[in-house]
C-alpha angles and dihedrals in degrees: 000000000000117000118248116208115241094237088062094045093053089058095042123113093184095113118185093030119138108236143169123224130180132191149104124304114245098178140351124200138153143103139269092294107040141021125210112206122189107210127190129184100182095252090109136006091247124080127215123236118242115201113203122188100215093212087071098050136067113253093226091053092053091051089061091057103090136140108298097022119127119230144172118220131195115193151116124291107231139167110278117250092200134063129267101046138044099225141033136177126252101211121226099168133017128189122189111220096178131000126214122212105240091212095052106031105111094213096051091106127052129232100053115165120244088241090059092047090055087063090058099041088151090067106028095088086073092066122091091243098054094037087058093046093049094048090050090047089054092047092051093049090051092047091052092055092043093051095051094041091051090049096052100259125144120225111234125193107217122195123276091200112059141171094211137066109228094193099040088228099118094217096127138137112243120232114206144145094200120121105270092210101043110016118179115267133210128222091281093055092251125132107276104226091178085082092052122103095267095033092243141054110287136181143184110274124260092194142002092215102105093050089042090058090057090057093044089055088063107028098033098219122043140148136197126209115182149111121297131185137214123186093206118139091227113145097184137124089253103049136080131173090219121035141143127257134197112205122177119188122191128191115224093019120127129198094279091051088049092053091047091052094048094050095046092046095051094046090050092052095048093045088051090054092049091051100041107027101046099131093049094044092050090052093049091046091053097044105034117008121019091191095053100102094043090050092052091050089046091061094046094048100045131075111236112250112235124204140141126265088245092056090048092052090052091052092049094047094050099045122100090226113117116231128196091221123048121245120228134155108262097032126104113256115245125226091258090057093048094048092048090057092049103036104031111021108034099012091213138074113293135210114203119199142183102038123186107277092229092069097044136074124277096247097062117110114255117238124233091254091067091227105074139045130222094256129144135197123191112215124202133192115265094011113046116210113029100159131032123186148131149191104273124238106253097176110100098209095047092046093047092050092049092051090053092046091055094048095243116156107254091204090066093055104037090117092052092050091048092063086066089059098053117053099328119184140172112282139162142190146159144212126237117193104225095210092051088053090051090048089057096043095047099037091228115154102217128052090218088070097059099056121065097232114016120211111208135147109306092001125103099120103130 
């Protein structure tokens, strides 16, 4: 008999039908006559109740059915006699695929902390919390592809191994096949990367943006969605060494177009979550963040406030609010500053533009004032910056000068510069950290809890 997913069964009105369901046991209770088994298969946060008349089942078989065990059940779909769901299954046959020792199974008891669950990342998807997070993560990934496809974008796969540093930060993971103990040396006693696999020094990418720009300058509207890596020793609730980035690039767009795209994109994603992830969002609201649903609706229903970095600094310097970090023009804004603007001052999402060029990347278009660049950051309640982007510098001389000013090796970016020689045009784009989006949508407090297997300093176990 073909398996029917639990999410379909819970909506079914086909009472009396013989069905098969498979999944993992959440709980088993009962008495000498009957057992009530709550079964979940991951298709929905809710389980379905299996009712087993013990006179029809072997006692030794029933002993194997414990929390965490995996079973297959044949039975009849009937109207539920209890509360909480409309249907249940009267079991006629049960097969145990895999038992779980009740004394050893780590999820036997309820109330585990999120910190503990990170230590058993191989099992935590079976919990309600991480099942909900992973289903929402899937829904958001699907919505991202749907949005861009429906808006005429092309999906570009940019390289994971790269010979350039898109951010100019230098915090990259090296990729090499050279002997780590005795690497080949050149005449200067330096490591000779010409003998490496790629014939040069290479790293894991920090961004697909630069390669994405190349495609946008041919296809007009593209996006990337892939893994990126930062070798920063940041042990915080907002940082990962491996994470996923969504990066659209659009030829002929300016800064205003870029802001319009970012706002429309974010509102679409959050509305999609509200429409398609209701059960999981209600669970997370109840268990972790009672303001989650209202905060999601808040973003969808409000126009994003737009102002310059300079205007924001003036607001922050004149408020009576006390900040841990000082506010001065030319300094990067901290999360506390960003959240004040969103949550206290404007009470809506904010887009800041025209940052000082000294604190932004080399590729951002320089403003007419000579001091700022046409950058933009989208700030959200509870999280601060969720998107960073800019209009890109299309002028060859200005871009070349900026690369030299920042001490970036021109030889690593000759191909990027060359696009400004042959048919250059205005263009713009941004980056959305996927895990930061999932943090916002789920209301979870730590970024390690919104990715299946977090990679952080000293942690690559699973």
